[in-house]
C-alpha positions as CSV (number, residue, x, y, z in Angstrom):
1,M,-0.5,-0.1,0.1
2,K,1.4,3.3,-1.0
3,P,1.4,5.6,1.9
4,V,-0.7,9.2,1.8
5,L,2.1,12.1,1.1
6,P,1.0,16.0,1.3
7,E,0.6,17.6,-0.9
8,P,4.0,19.3,-1.7
9,I,6.1,16.1,-1.0
10,A,3.7,14.7,-3.8
11,A,4.4,16.7,-6.3
12,Y,8.5,16.5,-5.0
13,F,8.0,12.3,-6.1
14,A,6.4,13.2,-9.0
15,A,8.1,15.8,-10.4
16,D,11.7,14.0,-10.0
17,K,10.0,12.3,-12.6
18,Q,10.2,14.6,-15.2
19,D,12.6,17.4,-14.7
20,A,14.8,19.5,-12.9
21,E,12.8,22.5,-14.1
22,A,9.8,20.6,-12.4
23,V,11.9,19.8,-9.2
24,A,13.2,23.1,-8.2
25,R,9.4,24.4,-9.0
26,C,8.4,22.6,-5.9
27,F,10.7,24.1,-3.3
28,A,10.9,27.8,-1.5
29,E,12.6,30.4,-2.8
30,N,15.4,30.0,-0.1
31,A,15.2,26.1,0.3
32,I,18.4,24.4,1.0
33,V,18.4,20.4,-0.1
34,K,21.8,18.1,1.3
35,D,22.5,15.3,-0.2
36,E,25.5,12.9,-0.9
37,G,27.0,15.1,1.8
38,E,26.7,18.2,-0.3
39,T,24.1,21.1,0.6
40,H,22.8,22.5,-2.4
41,A,21.0,26.5,-1.6
42,G,18.5,28.4,-3.5
43,L,16.3,27.7,-6.3
44,A,19.4,28.3,-8.8
45,A,22.2,25.3,-6.9
46,I,18.9,23.3,-6.6
47,K,17.8,22.7,-10.0
48,T,22.0,21.8,-11.1
49,W,22.1,19.9,-8.6
50,R,18.8,17.7,-9.8
51,A,20.3,17.9,-13.1
52,E,23.7,17.1,-12.3
53,T,22.0,14.0,-10.3
54,A,19.7,13.0,-13.6
55,A,23.3,12.7,-15.4
56,K,25.3,10.5,-13.2
57,Y,22.0,8.4,-12.2
58,N,19.1,6.4,-13.8
59,Y,16.7,6.0,-10.8
60,T,13.5,5.2,-10.2
61,S,11.8,6.7,-6.6
62,E,9.0,4.8,-5.1
63,P,8.2,6.0,-1.5
64,I,7.6,2.8,0.5
65,A,6.5,4.9,4.2
66,I,6.1,7.8,5.8
67,E,6.3,9.2,9.1
68,E,6.5,12.7,11.2
69,A,9.5,13.3,13.7
70,G,10.9,16.3,15.2
71,G,8.7,18.8,12.7
72,A,9.9,16.6,9.6
73,T,7.6,14.3,7.2
74,I,10.0,11.6,6.3
75,V,9.7,9.3,3.4
76,T,11.6,6.2,2.9
77,S,11.2,5.5,-0.8
78,R,12.8,2.6,-2.6
79,L,15.2,4.2,-5.4
80,T,16.1,1.8,-8.3
81,G,18.6,2.8,-10.9
82,N,22.4,2.8,-12.5
83,F,24.2,3.6,-8.5
84,P,26.3,1.5,-6.4
85,N,23.9,-0.5,-4.0
86,S,20.9,-0.8,-6.2
87,P,18.1,-0.7,-5.0
88,V,18.7,1.5,-2.0
89,D,16.1,2.6,1.0
90,L,16.8,6.1,1.7
91,R,14.9,8.6,4.0
92,F,14.1,11.9,2.6
93,C,14.0,14.6,5.0
94,F,11.7,16.7,4.2
95,R,10.3,20.3,5.7
96,L,7.6,22.0,4.5
97,D,6.8,26.1,4.2
98,D,3.3,26.4,3.4
99,S,3.0,24.4,-0.2
100,K,6.2,24.6,-1.0
101,I,9.9,22.5,0.8
102,S,11.5,24.6,2.3
103,S,14.3,21.2,3.4
104,L,15.5,18.2,2.5
105,E,17.9,16.3,3.8
106,I,18.3,12.7,1.5
107,V,20.1,10.0,4.0
108,L,20.8,6.2,4.2
């Protein structure tokens, strides 16, 4: 059974199947993404992060669980693709600001 995601988070996972521009539209203007030991601040940096990730990896991401903890919405998603140790379950730790994502940290 697929988890029911808050709209901004559902929009993120849908946009991730599209392109960097679609992903960037899910974030607040001053949002931050932390992924693979790097921090990407602001929409331009987030767009670049997503474009570089898409250039490096072909993958699919399927949310499998959701929980709330410490003011964050944590979505566990199974990623399958052309990267080491595929498939892997990653935790996407979202913080929301109204209808946009204010921060996202992706961890193993």
